[in-house]
N, C-alpha and C positions, 0 to 999 in steps of 0.2 A: 282384113286389113293387117298390117304388120304390128310388131310389138309397140310401135310408137302410137299408142291409142288404138290398139287392135282389140277386136272382140274375140276373147278366148271362149271356147265352148263352155258348156255348163260344167262346173266344178263341184266336185263333191263338197225377352225383356228382363230386360233386366227384372227378374222377379215377377211375381204376380201383381197385376194392376189392381188398384183399389176398386171398390164397387162403383163409385162414381168416377168415370174415366176422365172427366174434365169438370172444372169449376167454371161455370159460365155466369158471371154476374154482369149482365150487359147493361150498361148505363145509357144515359141519354145520348151518348154519342158514340160512338165508336166503332167503326168497323175494324175488326181485327185485321182487316184486310191489309193493313200496312205492315204486315209481317215483313215487310221489306227490310227488315232489320238492317239495312246496312249501308254500307259504303256511302253514306251520305248521298242520297240520290234524290234528284228531282226528276220525276218521270213525267214527261208530257205525253199524254196518250190520246190519240184521235179516236173518237167514237165513230165507227165506220158508217152507222146508219143515221146518226143525228148530226155528225160533224163536230160534236162537242170535244174539247181537248182538256186534258188534265195535266197538272204539274205535280210531280212527287218530289219532295225535297227532304234531304237529311244533311244537316250541316251546310257545307259549301259545295257539295256535289250535286249535280243534276243530270238527268237523262231524259230522252224522249222515248216513248214506247206507244204501242197500239194494242187494243184489246185482242185477246184470243177469240176466235169465232169459228163455228163449225156447222155448216149446212142448215142454218136457221133453227138449230136445236136449242131447247131450253138448257139452262145450266145444270139442271138435275139430270137430264138425259146425257149431257156431255160428260159430267163427272162420273157417272156410271157406278154408283155405290152398289156393292154386292153384299147382301146381308149374310150370306153363307160364309164368306171369307172375312167379313168385317173390314173390307178394303175397297178402295176406288179402282175403277177400270176405265180411265178416261178415253174418249174416242181418239185422242191424239196421244202418242207415247210421250208423256211428260214425267213419268215416275220411274224411269229406267235406273236412275241413280238413287239407291235406297237411302243413302246417308245425307239426304238433302231436304231442305225446307223451301217450298216454292210459293210465290205469291203472284197472282195475275188478275187482271180485269177480264171478264168474259162478257161479250156482247151477244145477247140472245135475241129472239124475235121481238121481244118487248123488254126494254130496260137493260141495265148493266149490273153485273154482280161482281163482288170482290171475293176472290177465291183463295183459300189456303189449301195446300196439299203437302203433307209431311210424310217422310218415309217412303216405302215402296216394297215390292215383292222381293227385291234383292237385298233388303236391309239385313245385315248380319246381327244387328242389335236394335233395341228399341230406343226411344228418345222422348224428350219433353220439350214443349214450346209453351212458354207462359208470356202473355202479352197484356198490357194495360193500354186502353185507348179511350178517346173521347171525340165528340164532334158529330155524331149521327144519332138522330132520334129514332126510337123504335117505331114511331108512328109513320116514318118515311120508308120503311122496308121491313124485311123479315128474313130469317134463315131459311133458304130454299133447300139447302143440303146440309145434313148432319152426318158426317162420316162415323160409322159404328156407334150410332146414338144409343144411349142407355135410358132406362126408364127414370124420368124425373117428373116432379109435380108440375113444373112449368118449363116451357121450352128453354133448355140450356140454363136453367135456374132463373131467378128473378133479376130484373134490372134494379140496380141499387144506386140511388143518387145520380150524379152526373158522370160517374166514371164506370167503365166496363172492365171486367177482368176475364181473360180467357186462358184456360190451361188445358192443353192437349197432351195426351200421353199415348204412345203406341208401342207395340211389341215388335220383335224381330219378324221380318217378312210381312208387316202390316203397314197400312197407311192410317192417317188421321187427318182431320181438317174439316172444312165446311165451306159453304158459299152464302154470302149475304147478298140478297137481291135488293136493289133500290139505291144505287149510289150515283146514278147518272145525272141527276138534276140538282144536286146540292151545291150551293154557292159557299157553304161554310168550309172551314178547314178541319179535316179529320187528322188526328194525331195518334200515333201508335208507338209505344215503348216496349222494347224486347227486354224482359226481366230475366228470362231463362231460356237458353237454347242448349240442350244437352243431347248428345248422340247425333249431332248435325255437323257435317263437315263443310257444307256450303249452304248459303242462304241466297237465293236468287229471285229476281223479278223476271218473269217470262213475258215476252212481247211478240207481236205479230200474229196474223191469223192462225198460224200453226204453232205458235209458242216457241219457234226455233231460235229467236233472239233472246239472250239472257244477260242480265246485269247483276254482277255479284255485289252484295251489300253486307254491312256489318251491323252489330248491335251497339254502336258507339253512342248514338243519340236518338231521340224520338224522330220518327218519320212522319211527314205531313203530306196530305194530298188535297189538291184544290183545283178549281177550274182555272185553266191557263189563260182564258180570254184571248188576248192578242200576243201573248208571250210565246217564245219558242226557245229550244236549246239546240245549238249547232255544235259541230265538231271543229277541232283545230289541230293542225299537223304539228306535233311537238317532237323535238329532238333534244333529249337531255344529254349534256356533255357532247356536243357535236364534234369535238375534236377527238373523241374516243369511241371505239366500237363496243367496248365492254361495259361502259358506264359504271366502273368500279370506283368506290370512294370510301373514306372513313366517315361513318355517319355521326361521329362524336367530335370530329375535328372542327377547328374554327376557320376552315377553308371556305372559299367561295365556290359555287357551282353555277355553270352557265346553262340556261335553257333557251333553245332557239324556237321561234315560231316561224314556220316556213309556209310557202304556198301550198294549197291543197294538192294531194298526190295526183299524178297524171291519171286521167280517166275518171276521176271522181266527179260526182255531181256537185258543182260549185255552189249550188243553191243550199246545200246541206252543210257547207263548210264556211269558216271564218278565215279571211286572209290576214296576213300580217299588218297590212295597212289599216284594218278595221280595229285593231287593238291599240288602245291609247293608255299605257301605264301611267302617264303623267296626270291623268284625270280620273281614271277608273281603277279600282283594285284588281290586281291580277295575282292571285294567290297560288302558291306552289307547296307541295308536301306529299306525305304518304297518304294512302287511302284513309286509314283510321284517323289521322290527324285532321284531314279536311272534313271527314264525316262528323267529327266532334265539334265542328264549327270554327276550327282554327285554320291557320295557313300562314306561310312565310310571305313577306312582301319584298319586292325587288329593291336592291340597294342602288342599282343603276341600270340603265338600259341604253342600247344603241341600235342603229339600223344600218344594214350593209347588204348590198346586192338583193334588195327586195325582202330580206328576212329581218325579223326583230330578235335581238339578243337581250335576254334578261339575266341579271346576276343576283343570286340569292346566297345567303349564308347557309351552309350545309346543316349546321346544328339547328337552325331555326325551322327547318322543314320537317324535323322530328321523324327521321327514318330510324328503323331498327334493323338488326341483322336478318329478320324474317320478312322485310318489306320486299315486294316483288315489282311494284310499279311506282313511278312518280306521276302525280297528276297536276295539271295546270288548269285553273278555272278562272272565270271572270265574265264580263259582259261588254258588249259593244255599245249598247244604248239601253233605254228603259225596257225594251221589249225582247232583246236578244241576249241570251246567255251562251257561253261556250265551255267546252270541256275537251281535254286531250290528255293522253297518257303515253309513257314510254317505259320500257323495262329498265330496271336498275339492279345493281349488284352491290349493295352495301357490305363493306368488309370482304368483298369478293364472293359472297354467297349468292348463287343463282336460284332465286325462288319463283321466277316467272312460270306460270302454269303452262302446260302444253296444249291447252284447249285451242282449237282452231277457230278463226273467225268465219270459216266457211259455213254457210247456211243455205237451206233450200228455200227459195222465195217464190217459185211457181212450178206447176206441174200440169201437164196435159196427158193423162194416161189413156183417155178414150176420145180421140179427136173426132170431130163431126165426119160422118161418112164411114166410120169404122177404122180402128187402129191398124188392122191388117192391110187395108187398102191405102192408108195414108201414113206410112211409117215415119216419114220425115216430119210429120205434124205431131207425132208423139214425142214428147220431150220432158226433161226436167231442167229447171233453171237453178244454177248455183250462183251465189253472190258472196263476195268478200266483204264482210261486215266490219272488218278491222280498219285500222288507221294506216296500215302499210301494205305494200305489195305482197302477194302470197304466191310462192313458187310451188306449183303442183306437180313437179317432176317426181315420178315414182308413185303417185297417188292412183288408187284404183277405185272405180265405182262398181258396186255389185247390187243385184236384186236378191230376193229371197230364194230364187231357184238356182242361182249360181252363175248367171251371165256376168261377164267382167268387161269393163272398159278401162284401158290404161291411158291416163293423160300423157300427151307427148312430152318428150324431154324438153326442158326449157320453157314450158307453158306457164306463164305468170299472169295472175289475175290482180289488177291494180285495186287499190283501196276503193271500195264502193262500186266496183265494176261487177258485171254479171256475164255468165256464159250459158248458152243453151246447149245441152247435150241431146241431140236428136237420135232417135233409134235407127232411122233409115240412113240413106246415103246423101251426100251433098258436098259442097266445097267448103273446106275449113277456113274460118276467119278467127279473129280475136274474140268475137262474140258468139260464134256458132261452131260446134264440133259435131261430127257425125259418126255414129257407131258403125254404120254400114251393114246392119243386119237385115234379113229378109223375113223376120218374124217379130211380133210385138214382144216387149220386155216387161213393161210395167202393168201389173194386174189391174183390171178394171174394178175388181171387187175389193182391192186393197193390196198393199205390198210394203216392203221395207227398203228404203234407199240407204245404202251404207257406203261410206268412203273410208278407205284405209290409207295410211301414209306409206312411205318407202320401207318402213320397218314392219309393216303389217299390222300396226296398231289402229284400232277404229277411232277416227276423229269426228265422225258425223254419222248419226243414225236417225233417220227420219221415217216414221211409220205413218201410213195413212190408211183409211178405210173408205168404203164407198160413200 
């Protein structure tokens, strides 16, 4: 094939830790699981085997998520703790960013676990994560994984009263963490407060079977997790300062700022989105502000609103939204009824400072590396599915897909993936459409025993790395 989507051939601790690496006073409740630290998040997670759903909340921010799962393996096997290195070796590559703290639910063959994973092999320095939590009785579960466990008289120290305290410490090039098994059937609310996060640049909640979706959170307020029952969290298409492309403003001025709620993006699954007509600011709170402000349980209220050409326009006081010069996004949150919440965001540049991260919303959502009948005989049936998990269209011009052996596929110029839309990249030949691209190769690409899917942007920077094993 040509350069427009052509297949190029193969291309070439801080100090010594104390004897007890963590204080674990696990109280009647508490899964440290909610290391979610942040960004005020409500995570609704679907339990793939039981259909149970959870809502995770911090402040006024909410998200939906689903448990990580891997080939019916137990959480202990998935976590892959290696005693020689005193670190984790998860079956899915979740620890490539060493300066991160991660939290996720894991669905095993029986039961759900809440998993912490701090640090990584690439961590240039160690760190500390100290959490307090409540809401889960030890009689309902136990620690199935203890990363670099030390000798203690009682598993992770004794439970004391109704509160639990967890202190993890790890060195450079190491991980720390654990997995608490037995969180799937509780109807109570579990709360976690992040008291210390040191040596951590990002705190994320991972979601999806392969953990490829992530939600950044903060340590602003306690995080809670509970059964969602009939409730859900949807997305809303937000355009901050629709009259301006840069979204630049003085965060301390007494000016007004306009936030538009628009129809779901073209190509998006409308069942996952809220439309402007569903939002009624006259009867239901619609809060706006920075991530940290909303995570802290605060939010600006609209001063006035109007509707025009199918869109809803909300006007807020800039200063009331509590942005600072390091704010990267503005968030709009609310609900349409007693069962449906919504969340949307748009990049902002307070004071002209552009702090929006460069992380791509592109994720791997499906893979068929070994199609029935053999991949060599059915090359068009070997594919990887990419999905735009963001709120806006994603231009993939200049982006390249590679495997671990050096095969390359270049997305065609002008190829755009709408918000929520997916595209299958087939190894063999076929007719290109908006939903199907074909590599045109006469040999399999993706290893049946495992491989790494990597996507680089036009500058050659890696924006997506997805590793899988058999």
